[in-house]
Structure formats: structure tokens, C-alpha cells
C-alpha positions in Angstrom: 14.9 -20.3 -9.9 14.5 -17.2 -8.4 11.8 -14.5 -8.9 11.5 -12.8 -11.9 12.0 -9.0 -11.8 9.9 -7.1 -14.7 9.2 -3.8 -15.3 5.7 -2.1 -16.1 4.4 1.3 -16.7 1.4 2.2 -14.5 0.2 5.4 -14.2 3.0 7.0 -16.0 5.2 5.5 -13.6 7.6 2.7 -14.5 7.1 0.2 -11.8 9.9 -2.6 -11.0 7.6 -5.7 -9.4 8.6 -9.4 -8.4 7.1 -12.7 -9.9 7.0 -15.4 -7.6 5.5 -18.4 -8.9 4.1 -21.2 -6.8 3.2 -24.7 -7.9 -0.2 -24.8 -5.7 -1.4 -21.4 -5.8 -5.1 -21.1 -7.1 -5.2 -16.9 -6.7 -3.2 -14.2 -7.6 -1.7 -12.4 -4.6 -0.3 -9.0 -4.9 1.3 -7.1 -2.2 3.6 -3.8 -1.7 6.1 -4.9 0.6 7.5 -2.7 3.6 10.4 -1.4 1.7 7.9 -0.3 -1.3 8.5 -3.0 -3.9 5.4 -4.8 -5.7 5.7 -8.6 -5.7 3.1 -10.7 -7.5 3.0 -14.4 -6.6 1.1 -16.2 -9.2 0.4 -19.9 -10.2 3.1 -21.7 -11.6 2.5 -21.6 -15.4 0.3 -18.3 -15.3 1.5 -16.2 -18.4 3.1 -12.9 -18.2 0.6 -11.2 -20.3 -2.4 -11.9 -17.8 -0.1 -10.8 -14.7 0.4 -7.4 -17.0 -3.3 -7.0 -17.5 -4.1 -7.6 -13.5 -1.4 -5.2 -12.7 -2.7 -2.7 -15.1 -6.4 -2.9 -13.6 -4.8 -2.6 -10.2 -2.5 0.4 -10.9 -4.4 3.0 -8.7 -4.0 0.9 -5.6 -0.2 -0.3 -6.3 0.7 3.5 -6.8 -1.0 4.5 -3.7 0.6 1.6 -1.5 3.9 2.4 -2.8 3.8 6.0 -2.5 2.6 5.1 1.2 5.3 2.8 1.9 7.9 5.2 0.8 6.4 7.9 3.1 6.1 5.9 6.1 9.1 3.6 5.5 9.7 2.6 8.7 11.3 -0.4 11.1 10.2 -3.3 8.9 12.3 -2.0 5.8 15.6 -1.3 8.0 18.2 -3.6 7.2 20.7 -4.8 10.1 24.0 -6.5 10.2 23.9 -10.4 11.3 25.3 -8.9 14.5 22.9 -6.8 15.5 20.2 -9.2 14.4 21.7 -11.7 16.6 21.6 -8.8 19.8 17.9 -7.8 18.6 16.7 -11.2 18.7 18.1 -12.2 22.1 16.6 -9.1 23.4 12.9 -9.8 21.8 13.1 -13.4 23.1 13.6 -12.1 26.5 11.1 -9.0 26.0 8.2 -11.8 24.8 8.9 -14.4 27.3 8.5 -11.9 30.1 5.5 -10.5 28.8 3.8 -13.7 27.6 4.3 -15.0 31.0 2.4 -11.8 32.3 -0.1 -11.4 30.2 -0.9 -15.1 30.0 -1.6 -14.9 33.7 -5.1 -13.4 32.3 -5.7 -15.5 29.6 -4.5 -18.6 30.5 -3.9 -20.0 27.0 -1.5 -22.9 26.0 1.2 -23.0 23.6 4.1 -25.1 22.1 6.9 -22.6 20.8 7.8 -19.2 20.8 10.3 -18.3 18.0 11.8 -14.8 16.9 12.7 -14.7 13.5 13.7 -12.1 10.9 10.3 -11.4 8.9 10.0 -8.5 6.6 6.4 -8.1 6.4 4.5 -9.4 10.3 5.3 -8.4 13.6 3.7 -11.5 14.5 1.9 -14.5 13.7 0.2 -17.5 15.4 0.1 -21.1 13.9 -2.7 -23.7 14.1 -0.2 -25.6 16.2 0.1 -23.1 18.8 3.3 -22.1 17.5 4.0 -18.2 18.4 6.5 -16.4 16.1 7.8 -13.1 16.7 9.7 -10.3 14.2 13.2 -9.6 16.1 12.7 -5.8 15.3 9.6 -5.6 18.0 12.6 -4.7 21.0 12.8 -1.6 18.9 9.0 -0.5 19.0 8.0 1.6 22.2 6.8 -1.0 25.0 3.0 -0.5 24.3 3.2 -1.4 21.0 5.2 -4.5 21.6 2.7 -5.5 24.3 0.0 -5.0 21.8 1.7 -7.3 19.4 2.3 -10.1 22.2 -1.3 -9.6 23.4 -2.6 -9.8 19.7 -0.9 -13.3 18.8 -1.6 -15.0 22.3 -4.9 -14.0 22.0 -5.0 -15.8 18.5 -4.6 -19.3 20.5 -8.3 -18.6 21.6 -9.5 -17.3 18.1 -7.7 -18.3 15.0 -9.5 -15.0 13.1 -10.1 -11.3 13.6 -13.8 -11.9 14.8 -15.5 -9.6 17.3 -14.7 -12.6 20.1 -11.0 -12.2 19.2 -11.0 -8.3 19.5 -12.9 -8.6 22.8 -10.0 -10.9 24.0 -7.6 -8.1 23.1 -9.4 -5.6 24.9 -9.1 -7.5 28.4 -5.4 -6.5 28.5 -5.2 -3.7 25.7 -8.2 -1.9 25.9 -6.9 1.0 23.6 -6.0 -1.7 21.0 -7.5 0.5 17.8 -5.1 3.1 18.4 -2.3 0.7 18.7 -3.3 -0.9 15.3 -3.0 2.6 13.8 0.2 3.6 15.2 1.6 0.5 13.8 0.3 0.9 10.1 1.9 4.4 10.3 5.3 2.6 11.7 5.7 0.3 8.6 
């Protein structure tokens, strides 16, 4: 069974939202995605009236973030043809492999696998199994932003959090990382 699509009136606006039910989830997760859609993830048997109550409590946050995403509709909300995705994945794979080799001369971290995926909300991720994952859209970014994302995920091999130690690692090769973070938030 796929996600449920519902509608609710929040702050005088009708908002469509998607309910994703997950068997072993303990907490509610609320997200406004890159395409400005609202998704709420709840435990499998969570009742609809409690979902609606939760959305009513968060209405200001939801409307602010929907508006922000619509204003800054960026690269994450772009949809590409299967042919384009293949081309961009190849370019991103080449870019990531080259830049990882360069930056890892500074860090000397070991990792298992590098994957390029069609992710809708993340530029990259690093798993506890030392696998690095990147969004195929990385090759569409300016080089300095792509480098920041690559370094960011590489540094998670040393620190699997966003502590001060993590940011010090990032600053070794991207000293102006704070500016890059701001730009990426605006890009979407």
C-alpha cells in the first residue's frame, strides 16, 4: 500500500500532504520536501485525527517552509529524463572519484564504496559502514559547492556527527564552509 494523500486547511490555506506509515517508527517525522510537498511519517497504526492535530500545531512552520521551498525551487526539485540521469550520474561519478582522491590526501580516511544516486532531499550521505553516497545532481553545482559536499561526506568518516571536531575537519580543506552551507540552503 502506497502513501496516503490528504488535505488540511492550515492558516487559511488548503495544504495537500502525504502520510507515510512505517511499522517500527517511534516518533513522528515532518518534512517539507524540495518540491514544496509536505510529508508526515508516522507509526503504522497512528490515527488520522492525531496526525491532523499534529499538523495543526505545526501550521506556521509548515507554511513558512512550503513558501521558502517554492521561492527557492532549486536543483533538488528538477526532474530529469532517464537519459539525462544516466549522463549526470556518469559525470558525477567521475567528479566524485577525482575530488575524493585529491581531498583524501589531506585526510587519509578509508571508505568502502562510493555510490551516485537519484536522491530527492540530500546532496550526500555517509553510512556507518563507510559507504559514501552522492546525489547525481552534484555535477550541476558550481565546483566549489560540489567540493564542499564531497569534503563534508568524506569528513563524516572521521566524525559521524556535526560536532566542533567535525567542522574543524571540514575547515582543513574548505575554510569558508559556512558560506557554502548558506548558499546550498538557498539552492534547495
